[in-house]
PyMOL Python script that loads the backbone (N, CA, C, O; Angstrom):
from pymol import cmd

cmd.read_pdbstr("""\
ATOM      1  N   MET A   1     125.884-101.698 -22.859  1.00  0.00           N
ATOM      2  CA  MET A   1     127.220-101.927 -22.342  1.00  0.00           C
ATOM      3  C   MET A   1     127.156-103.126 -21.405  1.00  0.00           C
ATOM      4  O   MET A   1     126.257-103.222 -20.569  1.00  0.00           O
ATOM      5  N   SER A   2     128.086-104.015 -21.545  1.00  0.00           N
ATOM      6  CA  SER A   2     128.084-105.200 -20.683  1.00  0.00           C
ATOM      7  C   SER A   2     128.772-104.904 -19.361  1.00  0.00           C
ATOM      8  O   SER A   2     129.643-104.039 -19.272  1.00  0.00           O
ATOM      9  N   GLU A   3     128.367-105.630 -18.354  1.00  0.00           N
ATOM     10  CA  GLU A   3     128.962-105.479 -17.028  1.00  0.00           C
ATOM     11  C   GLU A   3     130.322-106.167 -17.000  1.00  0.00           C
ATOM     12  O   GLU A   3     130.505-107.201 -17.643  1.00  0.00           O
ATOM     13  N   PRO A   4     131.275-105.604 -16.263  1.00  0.00           N
ATOM     14  CA  PRO A   4     132.579-106.269 -16.148  1.00  0.00           C
ATOM     15  C   PRO A   4     132.430-107.608 -15.437  1.00  0.00           C
ATOM     16  O   PRO A   4     131.525-107.803 -14.625  1.00  0.00           O
ATOM     17  N   SER A   5     133.326-108.513 -15.755  1.00  0.00           N
ATOM     18  CA  SER A   5     133.239-109.842 -15.154  1.00  0.00           C
ATOM     19  C   SER A   5     133.762-109.860 -13.725  1.00  0.00           C
ATOM     20  O   SER A   5     133.442-110.767 -12.957  1.00  0.00           O
ATOM     21  N   GLU A   6     134.563-108.864 -13.366  1.00  0.00           N
ATOM     22  CA  GLU A   6     135.106-108.797 -12.010  1.00  0.00           C
ATOM     23  C   GLU A   6     134.409-107.685 -11.237  1.00  0.00           C
ATOM     24  O   GLU A   6     133.957-106.699 -11.819  1.00  0.00           O
ATOM     25  N   LYS A   7     134.326-107.855  -9.911  1.00  0.00           N
ATOM     26  CA  LYS A   7     133.768-106.803  -9.065  1.00  0.00           C
ATOM     27  C   LYS A   7     134.792-105.673  -8.953  1.00  0.00           C
ATOM     28  O   LYS A   7     135.981-105.915  -8.745  1.00  0.00           O
ATOM     29  N   LEU A   8     134.315-104.450  -9.093  1.00  0.00           N
ATOM     30  CA  LEU A   8     135.198-103.299  -8.949  1.00  0.00           C
ATOM     31  C   LEU A   8     135.566-103.102  -7.487  1.00  0.00           C
ATOM     32  O   LEU A   8     134.779-103.439  -6.601  1.00  0.00           O
ATOM     33  N   PRO A   9     136.745-102.565  -7.223  1.00  0.00           N
ATOM     34  CA  PRO A   9     137.079-102.229  -5.838  1.00  0.00           C
ATOM     35  C   PRO A   9     136.194-101.071  -5.370  1.00  0.00           C
ATOM     36  O   PRO A   9     135.601-100.371  -6.191  1.00  0.00           O
ATOM     37  N   ASP A  10     136.105-100.872  -4.065  1.00  0.00           N
ATOM     38  CA  ASP A  10     135.309 -99.766  -3.529  1.00  0.00           C
ATOM     39  C   ASP A  10     135.962 -98.416  -3.797  1.00  0.00           C
ATOM     40  O   ASP A  10     135.275 -97.402  -3.917  1.00  0.00           O
ATOM     41  N   GLU A  11     137.275 -98.407  -3.889  1.00  0.00           N
ATOM     42  CA  GLU A  11     137.980 -97.167  -4.181  1.00  0.00           C
ATOM     43  C   GLU A  11     139.185 -97.454  -5.066  1.00  0.00           C
ATOM     44  O   GLU A  11     139.684 -98.577  -5.132  1.00  0.00           O
ATOM     45  N   LEU A  12     139.637 -96.398  -5.746  1.00  0.00           N
ATOM     46  CA  LEU A  12     140.771 -96.498  -6.649  1.00  0.00           C
ATOM     47  C   LEU A  12     141.896 -95.605  -6.146  1.00  0.00           C
ATOM     48  O   LEU A  12     141.650 -94.538  -5.583  1.00  0.00           O
ATOM     49  N   ARG A  13     143.114 -96.043  -6.349  1.00  0.00           N
ATOM     50  CA  ARG A  13     144.268 -95.243  -5.944  1.00  0.00           C
ATOM     51  C   ARG A  13     144.684 -94.327  -7.090  1.00  0.00           C
ATOM     52  O   ARG A  13     144.698 -94.746  -8.248  1.00  0.00           O
ATOM     53  N   VAL A  14     145.021 -93.086  -6.773  1.00  0.00           N
ATOM     54  CA  VAL A  14     145.545 -92.130  -7.743  1.00  0.00           C
ATOM     55  C   VAL A  14     147.038 -92.037  -7.482  1.00  0.00           C
ATOM     56  O   VAL A  14     147.469 -91.701  -6.379  1.00  0.00           O
ATOM     57  N   LEU A  15     147.824 -92.340  -8.516  1.00  0.00           N
ATOM     58  CA  LEU A  15     149.274 -92.387  -8.352  1.00  0.00           C
ATOM     59  C   LEU A  15     149.949 -91.207  -9.024  1.00  0.00           C
ATOM     60  O   LEU A  15     149.497 -90.723 -10.062  1.00  0.00           O
ATOM     61  N   ASN A  16     151.041 -90.747  -8.417  1.00  0.00           N
ATOM     62  CA  ASN A  16     151.945 -89.806  -9.062  1.00  0.00           C
ATOM     63  C   ASN A  16     152.725 -90.631 -10.082  1.00  0.00           C
ATOM     64  O   ASN A  16     153.439 -91.554  -9.690  1.00  0.00           O
ATOM     65  N   PRO A  17     152.614 -90.333 -11.375  1.00  0.00           N
ATOM     66  CA  PRO A  17     153.268 -91.178 -12.367  1.00  0.00           C
ATOM     67  C   PRO A  17     154.793 -91.137 -12.302  1.00  0.00           C
ATOM     68  O   PRO A  17     155.455 -92.070 -12.755  1.00  0.00           O
ATOM     69  N   ALA A  18     155.350 -90.076 -11.750  1.00  0.00           N
ATOM     70  CA  ALA A  18     156.805 -89.973 -11.663  1.00  0.00           C
ATOM     71  C   ALA A  18     157.370 -90.844 -10.550  1.00  0.00           C
ATOM     72  O   ALA A  18     158.458 -91.405 -10.681  1.00  0.00           O
ATOM     73  N   THR A  19     156.620 -90.955  -9.447  1.00  0.00           N
ATOM     74  CA  THR A  19     157.144 -91.676  -8.281  1.00  0.00           C
ATOM     75  C   THR A  19     156.342 -92.928  -7.947  1.00  0.00           C
ATOM     76  O   THR A  19     156.767 -93.751  -7.137  1.00  0.00           O
ATOM     77  N   GLU A  20     155.180 -93.064  -8.577  1.00  0.00           N
ATOM     78  CA  GLU A  20     154.233 -94.134  -8.274  1.00  0.00           C
ATOM     79  C   GLU A  20     153.742 -94.084  -6.826  1.00  0.00           C
ATOM     80  O   GLU A  20     153.241 -95.079  -6.302  1.00  0.00           O
ATOM     81  N   GLU A  21     153.886 -92.925  -6.185  1.00  0.00           N
ATOM     82  CA  GLU A  21     153.365 -92.705  -4.833  1.00  0.00           C
ATOM     83  C   GLU A  21     151.850 -92.504  -4.919  1.00  0.00           C
ATOM     84  O   GLU A  21     151.360 -91.829  -5.823  1.00  0.00           O
ATOM     85  N   VAL A  22     151.116 -93.091  -3.975  1.00  0.00           N
ATOM     86  CA  VAL A  22     149.673 -92.872  -3.895  1.00  0.00           C
ATOM     87  C   VAL A  22     149.452 -91.460  -3.361  1.00  0.00           C
ATOM     88  O   VAL A  22     149.889 -91.132  -2.258  1.00  0.00           O
ATOM     89  N   VAL A  23     148.773 -90.626  -4.147  1.00  0.00           N
ATOM     90  CA  VAL A  23     148.533 -89.247  -3.737  1.00  0.00           C
ATOM     91  C   VAL A  23     147.084 -89.003  -3.330  1.00  0.00           C
ATOM     92  O   VAL A  23     146.767 -87.975  -2.731  1.00  0.00           O
ATOM     93  N   ALA A  24     146.201 -89.955  -3.660  1.00  0.00           N
ATOM     94  CA  ALA A  24     144.790 -89.818  -3.292  1.00  0.00           C
ATOM     95  C   ALA A  24     144.094 -91.146  -3.523  1.00  0.00           C
ATOM     96  O   ALA A  24     144.606 -92.027  -4.214  1.00  0.00           O
ATOM     97  N   THR A  25     142.930 -91.269  -2.936  1.00  0.00           N
ATOM     98  CA  THR A  25     142.029 -92.371  -3.263  1.00  0.00           C
ATOM     99  C   THR A  25     140.680 -91.754  -3.597  1.00  0.00           C
ATOM    100  O   THR A  25     140.287 -90.740  -3.019  1.00  0.00           O
ATOM    101  N   VAL A  26     139.986 -92.367  -4.523  1.00  0.00           N
ATOM    102  CA  VAL A  26     138.680 -91.873  -4.945  1.00  0.00           C
ATOM    103  C   VAL A  26     137.699 -93.035  -4.978  1.00  0.00           C
ATOM    104  O   VAL A  26     138.100 -94.173  -5.219  1.00  0.00           O
ATOM    105  N   PRO A  27     136.421 -92.766  -4.738  1.00  0.00           N
ATOM    106  CA  PRO A  27     135.439 -93.849  -4.814  1.00  0.00           C
ATOM    107  C   PRO A  27     135.365 -94.398  -6.238  1.00  0.00           C
ATOM    108  O   PRO A  27     135.405 -93.636  -7.203  1.00  0.00           O
ATOM    109  N   ALA A  28     135.258 -95.696  -6.363  1.00  0.00           N
ATOM    110  CA  ALA A  28     135.065 -96.310  -7.678  1.00  0.00           C
ATOM    111  C   ALA A  28     133.616 -96.087  -8.105  1.00  0.00           C
ATOM    112  O   ALA A  28     132.722 -96.008  -7.263  1.00  0.00           O
ATOM    113  N   ALA A  29     133.390 -95.987  -9.397  1.00  0.00           N
ATOM    114  CA  ALA A  29     132.043 -95.784  -9.924  1.00  0.00           C
ATOM    115  C   ALA A  29     131.768 -96.816 -11.003  1.00  0.00           C
ATOM    116  O   ALA A  29     132.657 -97.202 -11.762  1.00  0.00           O
ATOM    117  N   SER A  30     130.535 -97.247 -11.055  1.00  0.00           N
ATOM    118  CA  SER A  30     130.129 -98.177 -12.106  1.00  0.00           C
ATOM    119  C   SER A  30     129.843 -97.390 -13.384  1.00  0.00           C
ATOM    120  O   SER A  30     129.787 -96.160 -13.362  1.00  0.00           O
ATOM    121  N   ALA A  31     129.668 -98.088 -14.470  1.00  0.00           N
ATOM    122  CA  ALA A  31     129.300 -97.434 -15.728  1.00  0.00           C
ATOM    123  C   ALA A  31     127.979 -96.686 -15.565  1.00  0.00           C
ATOM    124  O   ALA A  31     127.814 -95.596 -16.112  1.00  0.00           O
ATOM    125  N   ALA A  32     127.046 -97.257 -14.825  1.00  0.00           N
ATOM    126  CA  ALA A  32     125.758 -96.589 -14.587  1.00  0.00           C
ATOM    127  C   ALA A  32     125.950 -95.305 -13.785  1.00  0.00           C
ATOM    128  O   ALA A  32     125.289 -94.303 -14.058  1.00  0.00           O
ATOM    129  N   ASP A  33     126.848 -95.324 -12.798  1.00  0.00           N
ATOM    130  CA  ASP A  33     127.141 -94.116 -12.021  1.00  0.00           C
ATOM    131  C   ASP A  33     127.693 -93.018 -12.929  1.00  0.00           C
ATOM    132  O   ASP A  33     127.284 -91.861 -12.833  1.00  0.00           O
ATOM    133  N   VAL A  34     128.616 -93.384 -13.801  1.00  0.00           N
ATOM    134  CA  VAL A  34     129.221 -92.411 -14.718  1.00  0.00           C
ATOM    135  C   VAL A  34     128.170 -91.872 -15.681  1.00  0.00           C
ATOM    136  O   VAL A  34     128.108 -90.665 -15.916  1.00  0.00           O
ATOM    137  N   ASP A  35     127.346 -92.750 -16.239  1.00  0.00           N
ATOM    138  CA  ASP A  35     126.283 -92.305 -17.145  1.00  0.00           C
ATOM    139  C   ASP A  35     125.346 -91.323 -16.456  1.00  0.00           C
ATOM    140  O   ASP A  35     124.960 -90.318 -17.053  1.00  0.00           O
ATOM    141  N   ALA A  36     124.977 -91.595 -15.213  1.00  0.00           N
ATOM    142  CA  ALA A  36     124.083 -90.707 -14.465  1.00  0.00           C
ATOM    143  C   ALA A  36     124.750 -89.359 -14.203  1.00  0.00           C
ATOM    144  O   ALA A  36     124.101 -88.319 -14.321  1.00  0.00           O
ATOM    145  N   ALA A  37     126.020 -89.361 -13.854  1.00  0.00           N
ATOM    146  CA  ALA A  37     126.738 -88.111 -13.600  1.00  0.00           C
ATOM    147  C   ALA A  37     126.848 -87.276 -14.871  1.00  0.00           C
ATOM    148  O   ALA A  37     126.683 -86.057 -14.824  1.00  0.00           O
ATOM    149  N   VAL A  38     127.121 -87.908 -15.994  1.00  0.00           N
ATOM    150  CA  VAL A  38     127.217 -87.193 -17.268  1.00  0.00           C
ATOM    151  C   VAL A  38     125.859 -86.609 -17.645  1.00  0.00           C
ATOM    152  O   VAL A  38     125.788 -85.475 -18.118  1.00  0.00           O
ATOM    153  N   ALA A  39     124.793 -87.357 -17.446  1.00  0.00           N
ATOM    154  CA  ALA A  39     123.449 -86.856 -17.754  1.00  0.00           C
ATOM    155  C   ALA A  39     123.100 -85.655 -16.880  1.00  0.00           C
ATOM    156  O   ALA A  39     122.550 -84.671 -17.373  1.00  0.00           O
ATOM    157  N   ARG A  40     123.416 -85.726 -15.585  1.00  0.00           N
ATOM    158  CA  ARG A  40     123.147 -84.587 -14.689  1.00  0.00           C
ATOM    159  C   ARG A  40     123.964 -83.370 -15.108  1.00  0.00           C
ATOM    160  O   ARG A  40     123.456 -82.249 -15.104  1.00  0.00           O
ATOM    161  N   ALA A  41     125.220 -83.583 -15.466  1.00  0.00           N
ATOM    162  CA  ALA A  41     126.072 -82.469 -15.893  1.00  0.00           C
ATOM    163  C   ALA A  41     125.539 -81.839 -17.178  1.00  0.00           C
ATOM    164  O   ALA A  41     125.548 -80.616 -17.319  1.00  0.00           O
ATOM    165  N   ALA A  42     125.085 -82.653 -18.099  1.00  0.00           N
ATOM    166  CA  ALA A  42     124.539 -82.126 -19.355  1.00  0.00           C
ATOM    167  C   ALA A  42     123.299 -81.279 -19.094  1.00  0.00           C
ATOM    168  O   ALA A  42     123.128 -80.225 -19.707  1.00  0.00           O
ATOM    169  N   ARG A  43     122.429 -81.734 -18.184  1.00  0.00           N
ATOM    170  CA  ARG A  43     121.232 -80.951 -17.845  1.00  0.00           C
ATOM    171  C   ARG A  43     121.621 -79.641 -17.161  1.00  0.00           C
ATOM    172  O   ARG A  43     121.033 -78.599 -17.449  1.00  0.00           O
ATOM    173  N   ALA A  44     122.585 -79.681 -16.278  1.00  0.00           N
ATOM    174  CA  ALA A  44     122.993 -78.486 -15.538  1.00  0.00           C
ATOM    175  C   ALA A  44     123.711 -77.486 -16.438  1.00  0.00           C
ATOM    176  O   ALA A  44     123.647 -76.283 -16.188  1.00  0.00           O
ATOM    177  N   GLN A  45     124.384 -77.953 -17.466  1.00  0.00           N
ATOM    178  CA  GLN A  45     125.178 -77.073 -18.318  1.00  0.00           C
ATOM    179  C   GLN A  45     124.323 -76.014 -18.989  1.00  0.00           C
ATOM    180  O   GLN A  45     124.771 -74.878 -19.143  1.00  0.00           O
ATOM    181  N   THR A  46     123.119 -76.348 -19.387  1.00  0.00           N
ATOM    182  CA  THR A  46     122.250 -75.382 -20.057  1.00  0.00           C
ATOM    183  C   THR A  46     121.982 -74.182 -19.152  1.00  0.00           C
ATOM    184  O   THR A  46     122.126 -73.036 -19.578  1.00  0.00           O
ATOM    185  N   ALA A  47     121.597 -74.441 -17.916  1.00  0.00           N
ATOM    186  CA  ALA A  47     121.336 -73.348 -16.971  1.00  0.00           C
ATOM    187  C   ALA A  47     122.624 -72.607 -16.630  1.00  0.00           C
ATOM    188  O   ALA A  47     122.625 -71.381 -16.519  1.00  0.00           O
ATOM    189  N   TRP A  48     123.703 -73.336 -16.467  1.00  0.00           N
ATOM    190  CA  TRP A  48     124.982 -72.725 -16.110  1.00  0.00           C
ATOM    191  C   TRP A  48     125.455 -71.800 -17.226  1.00  0.00           C
ATOM    192  O   TRP A  48     125.963 -70.711 -16.956  1.00  0.00           O
ATOM    193  N   ALA A  49     125.293 -72.222 -18.472  1.00  0.00           N
ATOM    194  CA  ALA A  49     125.742 -71.411 -19.606  1.00  0.00           C
ATOM    195  C   ALA A  49     124.954 -70.112 -19.719  1.00  0.00           C
ATOM    196  O   ALA A  49     125.459 -69.128 -20.260  1.00  0.00           O
ATOM    197  N   ALA A  50     123.721 -70.097 -19.214  1.00  0.00           N
ATOM    198  CA  ALA A  50     122.882 -68.907 -19.304  1.00  0.00           C
ATOM    199  C   ALA A  50     123.202 -67.871 -18.228  1.00  0.00           C
ATOM    200  O   ALA A  50     122.714 -66.743 -18.304  1.00  0.00           O
ATOM    201  N   LEU A  51     124.002 -68.224 -17.241  1.00  0.00           N
ATOM    202  CA  LEU A  51     124.330 -67.284 -16.169  1.00  0.00           C
ATOM    203  C   LEU A  51     125.206 -66.156 -16.692  1.00  0.00           C
ATOM    204  O   LEU A  51     126.086 -66.362 -17.528  1.00  0.00           O
ATOM    205  N   ALA A  52     124.942 -64.962 -16.181  1.00  0.00           N
ATOM    206  CA  ALA A  52     125.762 -63.814 -16.555  1.00  0.00           C
ATOM    207  C   ALA A  52     127.112 -63.909 -15.856  1.00  0.00           C
ATOM    208  O   ALA A  52     127.175 -64.322 -14.698  1.00  0.00           O
ATOM    209  N   PRO A  53     128.188 -63.538 -16.533  1.00  0.00           N
ATOM    210  CA  PRO A  53     129.499 -63.570 -15.877  1.00  0.00           C
ATOM    211  C   PRO A  53     129.575 -62.546 -14.746  1.00  0.00           C
ATOM    212  O   PRO A  53     128.923 -61.503 -14.783  1.00  0.00           O
ATOM    213  N   GLY A  54     130.378 -62.869 -13.754  1.00  0.00           N
ATOM    214  CA  GLY A  54     130.658 -61.961 -12.653  1.00  0.00           C
ATOM    215  C   GLY A  54     129.593 -61.943 -11.661  1.00  0.00           C
ATOM    216  O   GLY A  54     129.686 -61.221 -10.668  1.00  0.00           O
TER     217      GLY A  54
END
""", "prot")
cmd.dss("prot")
cmd.show_as("cartoon", "prot")
cmd.util.cbc("prot")
cmd.orient("prot")
């Protein structure tokens, strides 16, 4: 995956689509950050799925 040509902002605004009001801000993540989070979630899912309910 190629790197974007522009620098990402440090945070992103989350808008209410009906009013366009800013309802939250979240940290921006790079593609590498997202890939790492998905990999960690995939590893954790196996153990999580084995847990007994309740």
